[in-house]
N, C-alpha and C positions, 0 to 999 in steps of 0.2 A: 307355280302352284305344282305342288307334286303329291302324288296318290301313292300308296305302297299298298299291296297285297301280300297275302302268305298264301301257297298254294298247296295244299296239302293231299297226295293222290296216294289213293290204299291199293296194293297187291298188284305193284305192275314194276316192269323194271324203269327203273329211272331214267338212265340213259335213251333210253329208246320214246319215252314220251317226250323230254327236252327236246332231240332230233325233231321229233314230228312236229311241236308247238311249232319251230321254228320253219319248218318246212312248210305248215299253213300259212305261215305269214308271206313267204318268197311265192308262193304260189298266187297272193293275191295280187290283184293290179294296183291297191291302193297304199303299199308300203315299200321301204327302200332299205336293204341292211347297212345300218353306220358301221357296224362292228359284231366281232366274232370271237368267243375262242372255246376251250373246251368247259367252261363252268359259265357263260355270260355271251347275252347277244342282247345287241340293241337295233332297233327298226325307227326310220323316220317315216312320217307320212307324208305322201308324194304332195309336193307343193304346200308344205308345212314351212314356215318362217321362223320356226320356234329358235332360241337362243342355247338348249340344250344340245348337246352331241347328237340326241338320238332323242327320239318324241316317248319311246319307251326302253326298259330293259328288263331283261330275266335273269335271273342268275340261281345257277342251283349249288346248293351246299348241304353235302352228303345228301340225305333222303328228303330234301325239302325245296323249294322253289321261293323265287322272291322275286316280284313284279313291282316295278316302279315305273310310275306314268306322268310323263309332265306335261301333256296337253289334257284337253279338254276333252275327248274324243274317247275317253275310258270307256264308256260301255261299247261300243263298236271295237274298241282291243279287247276288252273282256270278252265280246263273243264269238270273237276267233279260236279264243284258248276253249271255252265251252263248248262248242261246237265241236271242235278237233277230238275233247275227250270224252262227249255224248256219244256220237258217231264210232268212237271205239269200244264204247260202252265200260270205259273206265271210271269207278265211281271216286268223286272227289269232292273238296272243299275248299271253299274259297274266301278267308277272312280279311277284311280291311285293317289295314295295322293303325 
């Protein structure tokens, strides 16, 4: 099962947001970085036995973010992203694809 989301962030520097979201997951005790590049990163959930390379991935394309979640823990994953954005007072829209 895979769920895709489109994250639209208004009025902020996209690179800083991208890195900030990545750091929010790195600081959590629940996730392990699976892969990372300038435009994408993926994390696995600790203790997960998923067949995917990562339990979720976030990709940045120009001014947009795309989130692909391969596990049933989508609410917990999205809450990390939403908490980061809300704590920084960044307005955003999250749309399921």
